[in-house]
N, CA, C and O atoms as a Maestro MAE file, in Angstrom:
{
 s_m_m2io_version
 :::
 2.0.0
}

f_m_ct {
 s_m_title
 :::
 protein
 m_atom[328] {
  # First column is atom index #
  i_m_mmod_type
  r_m_x_coord
  r_m_y_coord
  r_m_z_coord
  i_m_residue_number
  s_m_chain_name
  s_m_pdb_residue_name
  s_m_pdb_atom_name
  i_m_atomic_number
  :::
  1 25 -8.917 -2.666 4.855 1 A "MET " " N  " 7
  2 3 -8.805 -3.259 3.501 1 A "MET " " CA " 6
  3 2 -9.736 -2.331 2.681 1 A "MET " " C  " 6
  4 15 -10.801 -1.973 3.186 1 A "MET " " O  " 8
  5 25 -9.387 -1.931 1.457 2 A "PRO " " N  " 7
  6 3 -9.932 -1.060 0.501 2 A "PRO " " CA " 6
  7 2 -11.046 -1.967 -0.017 2 A "PRO " " C  " 6
  8 15 -10.932 -3.192 -0.050 2 A "PRO " " O  " 8
  9 25 -12.250 -1.224 -0.465 3 A "SER " " N  " 7
  10 3 -13.375 -1.771 -1.141 3 A "SER " " CA " 6
  11 2 -13.025 -2.344 -2.353 3 A "SER " " C  " 6
  12 15 -12.259 -1.533 -2.873 3 A "SER " " O  " 8
  13 25 -13.191 -3.466 -3.218 4 A "PRO " " N  " 7
  14 3 -13.220 -3.745 -4.702 4 A "PRO " " CA " 6
  15 2 -13.526 -2.411 -5.577 4 A "PRO " " C  " 6
  16 15 -13.435 -2.636 -6.784 4 A "PRO " " O  " 8
  17 25 -13.777 -1.432 -5.335 5 A "GLN " " N  " 7
  18 3 -13.965 -0.185 -6.221 5 A "GLN " " CA " 6
  19 2 -12.785 0.284 -6.108 5 A "GLN " " C  " 6
  20 15 -12.166 0.546 -7.140 5 A "GLN " " O  " 8
  21 25 -12.147 0.517 -4.738 6 A "THR " " N  " 7
  22 3 -11.293 1.399 -4.250 6 A "THR " " CA " 6
  23 2 -10.097 0.713 -4.710 6 A "THR " " C  " 6
  24 15 -10.174 -0.444 -4.294 6 A "THR " " O  " 8
  25 25 -8.859 0.911 -5.478 7 A "PRO " " N  " 7
  26 3 -7.972 0.691 -5.849 7 A "PRO " " CA " 6
  27 2 -6.667 0.709 -4.696 7 A "PRO " " C  " 6
  28 15 -6.436 1.773 -4.121 7 A "PRO " " O  " 8
  29 25 -6.182 0.003 -4.517 8 A "GLU " " N  " 7
  30 3 -5.343 -0.212 -3.528 8 A "GLU " " CA " 6
  31 2 -3.988 0.871 -3.727 8 A "GLU " " C  " 6
  32 15 -3.437 0.936 -4.826 8 A "GLU " " O  " 8
  33 25 -3.582 1.584 -2.730 9 A "LEU " " N  " 7
  34 3 -2.278 2.227 -2.748 9 A "LEU " " CA " 6
  35 2 -1.082 1.723 -1.944 9 A "LEU " " C  " 6
  36 15 -1.244 1.425 -0.761 9 A "LEU " " O  " 8
  37 25 -0.061 1.630 -2.447 10 A "LEU " " N  " 7
  38 3 1.380 0.813 -1.639 10 A "LEU " " CA " 6
  39 2 2.324 1.738 -1.295 10 A "LEU " " C  " 6
  40 15 2.915 2.292 -2.223 10 A "LEU " " O  " 8
  41 25 2.616 2.048 -0.100 11 A "THR " " N  " 7
  42 3 4.037 2.764 0.166 11 A "THR " " CA " 6
  43 2 5.162 2.136 -0.746 11 A "THR " " C  " 6
  44 15 5.024 1.034 -1.277 11 A "THR " " O  " 8
  45 25 6.220 2.876 -0.878 12 A "ALA " " N  " 7
  46 3 7.608 2.050 -1.494 12 A "ALA " " CA " 6
  47 2 7.923 0.839 -0.970 12 A "ALA " " C  " 6
  48 15 8.356 -0.130 -1.594 12 A "ALA " " O  " 8
  49 25 7.658 0.930 0.385 13 A "GLU " " N  " 7
  50 3 8.426 -0.783 1.356 13 A "GLU " " CA " 6
  51 2 7.374 -1.715 1.152 13 A "GLU " " C  " 6
  52 15 7.576 -2.910 1.369 13 A "GLU " " O  " 8
  53 25 5.965 -1.180 0.647 14 A "ARG " " N  " 7
  54 3 5.106 -2.405 0.344 14 A "ARG " " CA " 6
  55 2 4.854 -2.993 -0.542 14 A "ARG " " C  " 6
  56 15 4.411 -4.140 -0.586 14 A "ARG " " O  " 8
  57 25 5.242 -1.885 -1.860 15 A "ALA " " N  " 7
  58 3 5.416 -2.171 -3.139 15 A "ALA " " CA " 6
  59 2 6.539 -3.043 -3.455 15 A "ALA " " C  " 6
  60 15 6.367 -4.117 -4.032 15 A "ALA " " O  " 8
  61 25 7.719 -2.603 -3.084 16 A "ALA " " N  " 7
  62 3 8.535 -3.631 -3.265 16 A "ALA " " CA " 6
  63 2 8.952 -4.684 -2.595 16 A "ALA " " C  " 6
  64 15 9.934 -5.340 -2.942 16 A "ALA " " O  " 8
  65 25 8.148 -4.969 -1.442 17 A "GLU " " N  " 7
  66 3 7.463 -6.328 -1.037 17 A "GLU " " CA " 6
  67 2 6.769 -6.990 -1.934 17 A "GLU " " C  " 6
  68 15 7.015 -8.175 -2.159 17 A "GLU " " O  " 8
  69 25 5.884 -6.374 -2.521 18 A "ALA " " N  " 7
  70 3 4.718 -7.151 -3.154 18 A "ALA " " CA " 6
  71 2 5.240 -7.473 -4.540 18 A "ALA " " C  " 6
  72 15 4.541 -8.243 -5.199 18 A "ALA " " O  " 8
  73 25 6.331 -7.021 -5.080 19 A "VAL " " N  " 7
  74 3 6.948 -7.471 -6.463 19 A "VAL " " CA " 6
  75 2 8.285 -7.909 -6.301 19 A "VAL " " C  " 6
  76 15 9.082 -8.109 -7.217 19 A "VAL " " O  " 8
  77 25 8.518 -8.067 -4.913 20 A "GLY " " N  " 7
  78 3 9.918 -9.269 -4.651 20 A "GLY " " CA " 6
  79 2 10.924 -8.698 -4.618 20 A "GLY " " C  " 6
  80 15 11.922 -9.406 -4.482 20 A "GLY " " O  " 8
  81 25 11.141 -7.073 -4.734 21 A "LEU " " N  " 7
  82 3 12.439 -6.449 -4.468 21 A "LEU " " CA " 6
  83 2 12.882 -6.062 -3.489 21 A "LEU " " C  " 6
  84 15 12.297 -6.392 -2.457 21 A "LEU " " O  " 8
  85 25 14.212 -5.122 -3.379 22 A "SER " " N  " 7
  86 3 14.566 -4.508 -2.099 22 A "SER " " CA " 6
  87 2 13.732 -3.072 -2.799 22 A "SER " " C  " 6
  88 15 13.172 -2.888 -3.879 22 A "SER " " O  " 8
  89 25 13.961 -2.259 -1.664 23 A "LEU " " N  " 7
  90 3 13.459 -0.658 -1.892 23 A "LEU " " CA " 6
  91 2 14.603 0.095 -3.219 23 A "LEU " " C  " 6
  92 15 14.278 0.788 -4.184 23 A "LEU " " O  " 8
  93 25 15.545 -0.221 -2.926 24 A "ALA " " N  " 7
  94 3 16.530 0.213 -4.277 24 A "ALA " " CA " 6
  95 2 16.300 -0.049 -5.460 24 A "ALA " " C  " 6
  96 15 16.264 0.648 -6.474 24 A "ALA " " O  " 8
  97 25 16.096 -1.457 -5.202 25 A "ALA " " N  " 7
  98 3 15.839 -2.170 -6.754 25 A "ALA " " CA " 6
  99 2 14.673 -1.637 -6.958 25 A "ALA " " C  " 6
  100 15 14.712 -0.992 -8.006 25 A "ALA " " O  " 8
  101 25 13.429 -1.588 -6.349 26 A "LEU " " N  " 7
  102 3 12.207 -1.070 -6.595 26 A "LEU " " CA " 6
  103 2 12.509 0.351 -7.462 26 A "LEU " " C  " 6
  104 15 12.228 0.231 -8.655 26 A "LEU " " O  " 8
  105 25 12.987 1.561 -7.102 27 A "TRP " " N  " 7
  106 3 13.211 2.445 -7.654 27 A "TRP " " CA " 6
  107 2 14.226 2.657 -8.703 27 A "TRP " " C  " 6
  108 15 14.222 3.701 -9.355 27 A "TRP " " O  " 8
  109 25 15.416 1.383 -8.977 28 A "ARG " " N  " 7
  110 3 15.967 1.436 -10.271 28 A "ARG " " CA " 6
  111 2 15.266 0.943 -11.043 28 A "ARG " " C  " 6
  112 15 15.588 1.244 -12.193 28 A "ARG " " O  " 8
  113 25 14.085 0.043 -10.945 29 A "ALA " " N  " 7
  114 3 13.062 -0.307 -11.878 29 A "ALA " " CA " 6
  115 2 12.091 0.633 -12.556 29 A "ALA " " C  " 6
  116 15 11.566 0.539 -13.665 29 A "ALA " " O  " 8
  117 25 11.956 1.743 -11.443 30 A "VAL " " N  " 7
  118 3 11.064 2.528 -11.771 30 A "VAL " " CA " 6
  119 2 11.971 3.538 -12.827 30 A "VAL " " C  " 6
  120 15 11.605 3.999 -13.907 30 A "VAL " " O  " 8
  121 25 13.173 3.699 -12.185 31 A "ALA " " N  " 7
  122 3 13.912 4.595 -13.364 31 A "ALA " " CA " 6
  123 2 14.363 4.112 -14.712 31 A "ALA " " C  " 6
  124 15 14.951 4.782 -15.561 31 A "ALA " " O  " 8
  125 25 13.938 2.621 -14.802 32 A "ALA " " N  " 7
  126 3 14.558 2.043 -15.992 32 A "ALA " " CA " 6
  127 2 12.925 2.143 -16.867 32 A "ALA " " C  " 6
  128 15 12.691 1.983 -18.065 32 A "ALA " " O  " 8
  129 25 12.072 2.439 -15.833 33 A "GLY " " N  " 7
  130 3 10.900 2.252 -16.965 33 A "GLY " " CA " 6
  131 2 10.172 0.737 -17.032 33 A "GLY " " C  " 6
  132 15 9.322 0.519 -17.895 33 A "GLY " " O  " 8
  133 25 10.547 -0.247 -16.105 34 A "ARG " " N  " 7
  134 3 10.001 -1.697 -16.199 34 A "ARG " " CA " 6
  135 2 9.247 -1.739 -15.211 34 A "ARG " " C  " 6
  136 15 8.568 -2.764 -15.148 34 A "ARG " " O  " 8
  137 25 9.059 -0.739 -14.119 35 A "LEU " " N  " 7
  138 3 7.896 -0.312 -13.118 35 A "LEU " " CA " 6
  139 2 7.128 0.993 -13.360 35 A "LEU " " C  " 6
  140 15 7.667 2.091 -13.493 35 A "LEU " " O  " 8
  141 25 5.735 0.738 -13.406 36 A "PRO " " N  " 7
  142 3 4.886 2.160 -13.274 36 A "PRO " " CA " 6
  143 2 5.657 3.347 -12.359 36 A "PRO " " C  " 6
  144 15 6.305 3.005 -11.370 36 A "PRO " " O  " 8
  145 25 5.578 4.363 -12.638 37 A "ALA " " N  " 7
  146 3 6.226 5.776 -11.939 37 A "ALA " " CA " 6
  147 2 5.177 5.870 -10.818 37 A "ALA " " C  " 6
  148 15 4.058 5.440 -11.099 37 A "ALA " " O  " 8
  149 25 5.350 6.304 -9.755 38 A "PRO " " N  " 7
  150 3 4.431 6.605 -8.615 38 A "PRO " " CA " 6
  151 2 3.654 7.761 -8.823 38 A "PRO " " C  " 6
  152 15 3.965 8.781 -9.438 38 A "PRO " " O  " 8
  153 25 2.253 7.387 -8.041 39 A "VAL " " N  " 7
  154 3 1.510 8.788 -7.874 39 A "VAL " " CA " 6
  155 2 1.911 9.520 -6.462 39 A "VAL " " C  " 6
  156 15 2.446 8.901 -5.542 39 A "VAL " " O  " 8
  157 25 1.684 10.493 -6.423 40 A "TYR " " N  " 7
  158 3 1.805 11.595 -5.286 40 A "TYR " " CA " 6
  159 2 0.612 11.953 -4.549 40 A "TYR " " C  " 6
  160 15 0.079 13.058 -4.653 40 A "TYR " " O  " 8
  161 25 0.250 11.152 -3.909 41 A "PRO " " N  " 7
  162 3 -1.076 11.898 -3.258 41 A "PRO " " CA " 6
  163 2 -0.925 12.792 -2.243 41 A "PRO " " C  " 6
  164 15 -1.905 13.288 -1.688 41 A "PRO " " O  " 8
  165 25 0.307 13.079 -1.910 42 A "ALA " " N  " 7
  166 3 0.881 14.030 -0.811 42 A "ALA " " CA " 6
  167 2 2.146 14.193 -1.147 42 A "ALA " " C  " 6
  168 15 2.834 13.214 -1.434 42 A "ALA " " O  " 8
  169 25 2.658 15.500 -1.162 43 A "PRO " " N  " 7
  170 3 4.193 15.694 -1.609 43 A "PRO " " CA " 6
  171 2 5.088 14.740 -0.242 43 A "PRO " " C  " 6
  172 15 4.867 14.759 0.969 43 A "PRO " " O  " 8
  173 25 6.232 13.883 -1.113 44 A "ARG " " N  " 7
  174 3 6.879 13.141 -0.490 44 A "ARG " " CA " 6
  175 2 6.399 12.107 -0.109 44 A "ARG " " C  " 6
  176 15 6.821 11.539 0.899 44 A "ARG " " O  " 8
  177 25 5.417 11.649 -0.838 45 A "ALA " " N  " 7
  178 3 4.666 10.566 -0.252 45 A "ALA " " CA " 6
  179 2 4.263 9.585 -1.636 45 A "ALA " " C  " 6
  180 15 3.106 9.537 -2.051 45 A "ALA " " O  " 8
  181 25 5.219 8.936 -2.176 46 A "PRO " " N  " 7
  182 3 5.272 8.292 -3.190 46 A "PRO " " CA " 6
  183 2 4.253 6.987 -2.932 46 A "PRO " " C  " 6
  184 15 4.289 6.308 -1.906 46 A "PRO " " O  " 8
  185 25 3.320 6.757 -4.076 47 A "ARG " " N  " 7
  186 3 2.607 5.534 -3.722 47 A "ARG " " CA " 6
  187 2 2.658 4.813 -5.135 47 A "ARG " " C  " 6
  188 15 3.198 5.334 -6.112 47 A "ARG " " O  " 8
  189 25 2.124 3.723 -5.152 48 A "TRP " " N  " 7
  190 3 1.948 2.791 -6.468 48 A "TRP " " CA " 6
  191 2 0.471 2.234 -6.119 48 A "TRP " " C  " 6
  192 15 0.023 2.078 -4.983 48 A "TRP " " O  " 8
  193 25 -0.185 1.970 -7.329 49 A "TYR " " N  " 7
  194 3 -1.397 1.175 -7.576 49 A "TYR " " CA " 6
  195 2 -1.032 -0.248 -7.365 49 A "TYR " " C  " 6
  196 15 0.023 -0.500 -7.947 49 A "TYR " " O  " 8
  197 25 -1.548 -1.298 -6.717 50 A "ARG " " N  " 7
  198 3 -1.142 -2.375 -6.534 50 A "ARG " " CA " 6
  199 2 -1.597 -3.220 -7.897 50 A "ARG " " C  " 6
  200 15 -0.810 -4.089 -8.273 50 A "ARG " " O  " 8
  201 25 -2.716 -3.033 -8.591 51 A "HIS " " N  " 7
  202 3 -3.192 -3.777 -10.201 51 A "HIS " " CA " 6
  203 2 -2.135 -3.034 -11.038 51 A "HIS " " C  " 6
  204 15 -2.148 -3.550 -12.156 51 A "HIS " " O  " 8
  205 25 -1.154 -1.966 -10.974 52 A "GLU " " N  " 7
  206 3 -0.415 -1.546 -11.847 52 A "GLU " " CA " 6
  207 2 0.927 -2.377 -11.676 52 A "GLU " " C  " 6
  208 15 1.413 -2.927 -12.664 52 A "GLU " " O  " 8
  209 25 1.414 -2.454 -10.664 53 A "LEU " " N  " 7
  210 3 2.327 -3.386 -10.454 53 A "LEU " " CA " 6
  211 2 2.441 -4.473 -10.913 53 A "LEU " " C  " 6
  212 15 3.455 -4.866 -11.489 53 A "LEU " " O  " 8
  213 25 1.071 -5.356 -10.670 54 A "HIS " " N  " 7
  214 3 1.073 -6.721 -11.276 54 A "HIS " " CA " 6
  215 2 1.161 -6.615 -12.800 54 A "HIS " " C  " 6
  216 15 1.838 -7.339 -13.529 54 A "HIS " " O  " 8
  217 25 0.283 -5.489 -13.209 55 A "ALA " " N  " 7
  218 3 -0.035 -5.571 -14.846 55 A "ALA " " CA " 6
  219 2 1.741 -5.428 -14.997 55 A "ALA " " C  " 6
  220 15 2.133 -6.382 -15.669 55 A "ALA " " O  " 8
  221 25 2.482 -4.850 -14.725 56 A "ALA " " N  " 7
  222 3 3.722 -4.447 -15.307 56 A "ALA " " CA " 6
  223 2 4.508 -5.672 -14.843 56 A "ALA " " C  " 6
  224 15 5.424 -5.909 -15.632 56 A "ALA " " O  " 8
  225 25 4.460 -6.360 -14.021 57 A "LEU " " N  " 7
  226 3 4.965 -7.677 -13.879 57 A "LEU " " CA " 6
  227 2 4.738 -8.752 -15.101 57 A "LEU " " C  " 6
  228 15 5.560 -9.295 -15.840 57 A "LEU " " O  " 8
  229 25 3.341 -8.849 -15.032 58 A "GLU " " N  " 7
  230 3 2.996 -9.642 -16.042 58 A "GLU " " CA " 6
  231 2 3.315 -9.166 -17.742 58 A "GLU " " C  " 6
  232 15 3.360 -9.948 -18.691 58 A "GLU " " O  " 8
  233 25 3.496 -7.795 -17.791 59 A "ALA " " N  " 7
  234 3 3.905 -7.671 -19.131 59 A "ALA " " CA " 6
  235 2 5.505 -7.721 -19.391 59 A "ALA " " C  " 6
  236 15 5.983 -7.534 -20.510 59 A "ALA " " O  " 8
  237 25 6.268 -7.989 -18.258 60 A "THR " " N  " 7
  238 3 7.813 -8.236 -18.594 60 A "THR " " CA " 6
  239 2 8.025 -9.601 -18.261 60 A "THR " " C  " 6
  240 15 9.204 -9.933 -18.134 60 A "THR " " O  " 8
  241 25 7.065 -10.552 -18.074 61 A "ARG " " N  " 7
  242 3 7.631 -12.021 -17.758 61 A "ARG " " CA " 6
  243 2 8.063 -12.594 -19.163 61 A "ARG " " C  " 6
  244 15 8.476 -13.752 -19.101 61 A "ARG " " O  " 8
  245 25 8.053 -11.926 -20.620 62 A "ALA " " N  " 7
  246 3 8.630 -12.849 -21.598 62 A "ALA " " CA " 6
  247 2 10.175 -12.009 -21.895 62 A "ALA " " C  " 6
  248 15 11.187 -12.331 -22.519 62 A "ALA " " O  " 8
  249 25 9.841 -10.976 -21.232 63 A "LYS " " N  " 7
  250 3 11.160 -9.978 -21.954 63 A "LYS " " CA " 6
  251 2 12.674 -10.343 -21.669 63 A "LYS " " C  " 6
  252 15 13.597 -9.892 -22.347 63 A "LYS " " O  " 8
  253 25 12.852 -11.291 -20.492 64 A "PRO " " N  " 7
  254 3 14.167 -11.787 -20.105 64 A "PRO " " CA " 6
  255 2 14.602 -12.746 -21.469 64 A "PRO " " C  " 6
  256 15 15.786 -12.714 -21.802 64 A "PRO " " O  " 8
  257 25 13.672 -13.574 -22.234 65 A "CYS " " N  " 7
  258 3 14.148 -14.213 -23.239 65 A "CYS " " CA " 6
  259 2 14.242 -13.473 -24.289 65 A "CYS " " C  " 6
  260 15 15.118 -13.787 -25.095 65 A "CYS " " O  " 8
  261 25 13.373 -12.279 -24.590 66 A "GLU " " N  " 7
  262 3 13.802 -11.353 -25.426 66 A "GLU " " CA " 6
  263 2 15.102 -10.537 -25.538 66 A "GLU " " C  " 6
  264 15 15.776 -10.266 -26.532 66 A "GLU " " O  " 8
  265 25 15.295 -10.163 -23.999 67 A "ALA " " N  " 7
  266 3 16.544 -9.697 -23.826 67 A "ALA " " CA " 6
  267 2 17.709 -10.372 -24.204 67 A "ALA " " C  " 6
  268 15 18.561 -9.822 -24.901 67 A "ALA " " O  " 8
  269 25 17.829 -11.672 -23.747 68 A "MET " " N  " 7
  270 3 18.858 -12.697 -23.894 68 A "MET " " CA " 6
  271 2 18.927 -12.930 -25.910 68 A "MET " " C  " 6
  272 15 19.947 -13.033 -26.592 68 A "MET " " O  " 8
  273 25 17.728 -12.945 -26.299 69 A "ALA " " N  " 7
  274 3 18.032 -13.089 -28.020 69 A "ALA " " CA " 6
  275 2 18.349 -11.852 -28.555 69 A "ALA " " C  " 6
  276 15 18.792 -11.878 -29.703 69 A "ALA " " O  " 8
  277 25 18.221 -10.639 -27.946 70 A "ALA " " N  " 7
  278 3 18.766 -9.257 -28.601 70 A "ALA " " CA " 6
  279 2 20.491 -9.311 -28.397 70 A "ALA " " C  " 6
  280 15 21.313 -8.968 -29.247 70 A "ALA " " O  " 8
  281 25 20.843 -9.960 -26.722 71 A "ARG " " N  " 7
  282 3 22.080 -9.937 -26.657 71 A "ARG " " CA " 6
  283 2 22.991 -10.984 -27.590 71 A "ARG " " C  " 6
  284 15 24.092 -10.710 -28.068 71 A "ARG " " O  " 8
  285 25 22.478 -11.887 -27.694 72 A "ARG " " N  " 7
  286 3 23.070 -12.768 -28.712 72 A "ARG " " CA " 6
  287 2 23.291 -12.091 -29.932 72 A "ARG " " C  " 6
  288 15 24.438 -11.809 -30.276 72 A "ARG " " O  " 8
  289 25 22.186 -11.767 -30.706 73 A "SER " " N  " 7
  290 3 22.149 -11.326 -32.160 73 A "SER " " CA " 6
  291 2 23.117 -10.238 -32.076 73 A "SER " " C  " 6
  292 15 23.684 -10.045 -33.152 73 A "SER " " O  " 8
  293 25 23.535 -9.350 -30.981 74 A "ALA " " N  " 7
  294 3 24.134 -7.977 -30.964 74 A "ALA " " CA " 6
  295 2 25.583 -8.666 -31.070 74 A "ALA " " C  " 6
  296 15 26.302 -8.243 -31.975 74 A "ALA " " O  " 8
  297 25 26.097 -9.702 -30.228 75 A "LYS " " N  " 7
  298 3 27.181 -10.255 -30.418 75 A "LYS " " CA " 6
  299 2 27.664 -11.202 -31.412 75 A "LYS " " C  " 6
  300 15 28.866 -11.399 -31.594 75 A "LYS " " O  " 8
  301 25 26.665 -11.835 -32.105 76 A "LEU " " N  " 7
  302 3 26.948 -12.188 -33.430 76 A "LEU " " CA " 6
  303 2 27.181 -11.310 -34.150 76 A "LEU " " C  " 6
  304 15 28.224 -11.473 -34.783 76 A "LEU " " O  " 8
  305 25 26.423 -10.018 -34.430 77 A "ALA " " N  " 7
  306 3 26.709 -9.085 -35.092 77 A "ALA " " CA " 6
  307 2 28.075 -8.587 -35.137 77 A "ALA " " C  " 6
  308 15 28.675 -8.525 -36.210 77 A "ALA " " O  " 8
  309 25 28.694 -8.167 -33.852 78 A "ALA " " N  " 7
  310 3 29.777 -7.715 -33.435 78 A "ALA " " CA " 6
  311 2 30.627 -8.543 -33.714 78 A "ALA " " C  " 6
  312 15 31.614 -7.907 -34.083 78 A "ALA " " O  " 8
  313 25 30.877 -9.887 -33.766 79 A "SER " " N  " 7
  314 3 31.759 -10.851 -34.146 79 A "SER " " CA " 6
  315 2 31.816 -11.008 -35.691 79 A "SER " " C  " 6
  316 15 32.794 -11.568 -36.187 79 A "SER " " O  " 8
  317 25 31.025 -10.640 -36.306 80 A "ARG " " N  " 7
  318 3 31.044 -10.855 -37.903 80 A "ARG " " CA " 6
  319 2 31.769 -9.498 -38.380 80 A "ARG " " C  " 6
  320 15 32.576 -9.456 -39.309 80 A "ARG " " O  " 8
  321 25 31.443 -8.617 -37.761 81 A "ALA " " N  " 7
  322 3 32.040 -7.072 -38.061 81 A "ALA " " CA " 6
  323 2 33.184 -7.110 -37.752 81 A "ALA " " C  " 6
  324 15 33.769 -6.212 -38.358 81 A "ALA " " O  " 8
  325 25 33.966 -7.765 -37.015 82 A "ALA " " N  " 7
  326 3 35.356 -8.030 -36.473 82 A "ALA " " CA " 6
  327 2 36.375 -8.804 -37.666 82 A "ALA " " C  " 6
  328 15 37.540 -9.091 -37.390 82 A "ALA " " O  " 8
  :::
 }
 m_bond[327] {
  # First column is bond index #
  i_m_from
  i_m_to
  i_m_order
  :::
  1 1 2 1
  2 2 3 1
  3 3 4 2
  4 3 5 1
  5 5 6 1
  6 6 7 1
  7 7 8 2
  8 7 9 1
  9 9 10 1
  10 10 11 1
  11 11 12 2
  12 11 13 1
  13 13 14 1
  14 14 15 1
  15 15 16 2
  16 15 17 1
  17 17 18 1
  18 18 19 1
  19 19 20 2
  20 19 21 1
  21 21 22 1
  22 22 23 1
  23 23 24 2
  24 23 25 1
  25 25 26 1
  26 26 27 1
  27 27 28 2
  28 27 29 1
  29 29 30 1
  30 30 31 1
  31 31 32 2
  32 31 33 1
  33 33 34 1
  34 34 35 1
  35 35 36 2
  36 35 37 1
  37 37 38 1
  38 38 39 1
  39 39 40 2
  40 39 41 1
  41 41 42 1
  42 42 43 1
  43 43 44 2
  44 43 45 1
  45 45 46 1
  46 46 47 1
  47 47 48 2
  48 47 49 1
  49 49 50 1
  50 50 51 1
  51 51 52 2
  52 51 53 1
  53 53 54 1
  54 54 55 1
  55 55 56 2
  56 55 57 1
  57 57 58 1
  58 58 59 1
  59 59 60 2
  60 59 61 1
  61 61 62 1
  62 62 63 1
  63 63 64 2
  64 63 65 1
  65 65 66 1
  66 66 67 1
  67 67 68 2
  68 67 69 1
  69 69 70 1
  70 70 71 1
  71 71 72 2
  72 71 73 1
  73 73 74 1
  74 74 75 1
  75 75 76 2
  76 75 77 1
  77 77 78 1
  78 78 79 1
  79 79 80 2
  80 79 81 1
  81 81 82 1
  82 82 83 1
  83 83 84 2
  84 83 85 1
  85 85 86 1
  86 86 87 1
  87 87 88 2
  88 87 89 1
  89 89 90 1
  90 90 91 1
  91 91 92 2
  92 91 93 1
  93 93 94 1
  94 94 95 1
  95 95 96 2
  96 95 97 1
  97 97 98 1
  98 98 99 1
  99 99 100 2
  100 99 101 1
  101 101 102 1
  102 102 103 1
  103 103 104 2
  104 103 105 1
  105 105 106 1
  106 106 107 1
  107 107 108 2
  108 107 109 1
  109 109 110 1
  110 110 111 1
  111 111 112 2
  112 111 113 1
  113 113 114 1
  114 114 115 1
  115 115 116 2
  116 115 117 1
  117 117 118 1
  118 118 119 1
  119 119 120 2
  120 119 121 1
  121 121 122 1
  122 122 123 1
  123 123 124 2
  124 123 125 1
  125 125 126 1
  126 126 127 1
  127 127 128 2
  128 127 129 1
  129 129 130 1
  130 130 131 1
  131 131 132 2
  132 131 133 1
  133 133 134 1
  134 134 135 1
  135 135 136 2
  136 135 137 1
  137 137 138 1
  138 138 139 1
  139 139 140 2
  140 139 141 1
  141 141 142 1
  142 142 143 1
  143 143 144 2
  144 143 145 1
  145 145 146 1
  146 146 147 1
  147 147 148 2
  148 147 149 1
  149 149 150 1
  150 150 151 1
  151 151 152 2
  152 151 153 1
  153 153 154 1
  154 154 155 1
  155 155 156 2
  156 155 157 1
  157 157 158 1
  158 158 159 1
  159 159 160 2
  160 159 161 1
  161 161 162 1
  162 162 163 1
  163 163 164 2
  164 163 165 1
  165 165 166 1
  166 166 167 1
  167 167 168 2
  168 167 169 1
  169 169 170 1
  170 170 171 1
  171 171 172 2
  172 171 173 1
  173 173 174 1
  174 174 175 1
  175 175 176 2
  176 175 177 1
  177 177 178 1
  178 178 179 1
  179 179 180 2
  180 179 181 1
  181 181 182 1
  182 182 183 1
  183 183 184 2
  184 183 185 1
  185 185 186 1
  186 186 187 1
  187 187 188 2
  188 187 189 1
  189 189 190 1
  190 190 191 1
  191 191 192 2
  192 191 193 1
  193 193 194 1
  194 194 195 1
  195 195 196 2
  196 195 197 1
  197 197 198 1
  198 198 199 1
  199 199 200 2
  200 199 201 1
  201 201 202 1
  202 202 203 1
  203 203 204 2
  204 203 205 1
  205 205 206 1
  206 206 207 1
  207 207 208 2
  208 207 209 1
  209 209 210 1
  210 210 211 1
  211 211 212 2
  212 211 213 1
  213 213 214 1
  214 214 215 1
  215 215 216 2
  216 215 217 1
  217 217 218 1
  218 218 219 1
  219 219 220 2
  220 219 221 1
  221 221 222 1
  222 222 223 1
  223 223 224 2
  224 223 225 1
  225 225 226 1
  226 226 227 1
  227 227 228 2
  228 227 229 1
  229 229 230 1
  230 230 231 1
  231 231 232 2
  232 231 233 1
  233 233 234 1
  234 234 235 1
  235 235 236 2
  236 235 237 1
  237 237 238 1
  238 238 239 1
  239 239 240 2
  240 239 241 1
  241 241 242 1
  242 242 243 1
  243 243 244 2
  244 243 245 1
  245 245 246 1
  246 246 247 1
  247 247 248 2
  248 247 249 1
  249 249 250 1
  250 250 251 1
  251 251 252 2
  252 251 253 1
  253 253 254 1
  254 254 255 1
  255 255 256 2
  256 255 257 1
  257 257 258 1
  258 258 259 1
  259 259 260 2
  260 259 261 1
  261 261 262 1
  262 262 263 1
  263 263 264 2
  264 263 265 1
  265 265 266 1
  266 266 267 1
  267 267 268 2
  268 267 269 1
  269 269 270 1
  270 270 271 1
  271 271 272 2
  272 271 273 1
  273 273 274 1
  274 274 275 1
  275 275 276 2
  276 275 277 1
  277 277 278 1
  278 278 279 1
  279 279 280 2
  280 279 281 1
  281 281 282 1
  282 282 283 1
  283 283 284 2
  284 283 285 1
  285 285 286 1
  286 286 287 1
  287 287 288 2
  288 287 289 1
  289 289 290 1
  290 290 291 1
  291 291 292 2
  292 291 293 1
  293 293 294 1
  294 294 295 1
  295 295 296 2
  296 295 297 1
  297 297 298 1
  298 298 299 1
  299 299 300 2
  300 299 301 1
  301 301 302 1
  302 302 303 1
  303 303 304 2
  304 303 305 1
  305 305 306 1
  306 306 307 1
  307 307 308 2
  308 307 309 1
  309 309 310 1
  310 310 311 1
  311 311 312 2
  312 311 313 1
  313 313 314 1
  314 314 315 1
  315 315 316 2
  316 315 317 1
  317 317 318 1
  318 318 319 1
  319 319 320 2
  320 319 321 1
  321 321 322 1
  322 322 323 1
  323 323 324 2
  324 323 325 1
  325 325 326 1
  326 326 327 1
  327 327 328 2
  :::
 }
}
């Protein structure tokens, strides 16, 4: 276990497990910008900092409500334009 001063690096499998996603969903979330990009301490060895993953999850907690409101307003605007 790393010391409190050393940030913990997670493999893709462990990162997906930490955020409750499948491996494919983890990579989709990274590609969409919802989760941070990995760091590469060695070629072909993506790693994520545990604290960055948790910060990204905290930052996106309110987004489902905001996304729903945006979809509603877009739908309303489209129905008014028609």
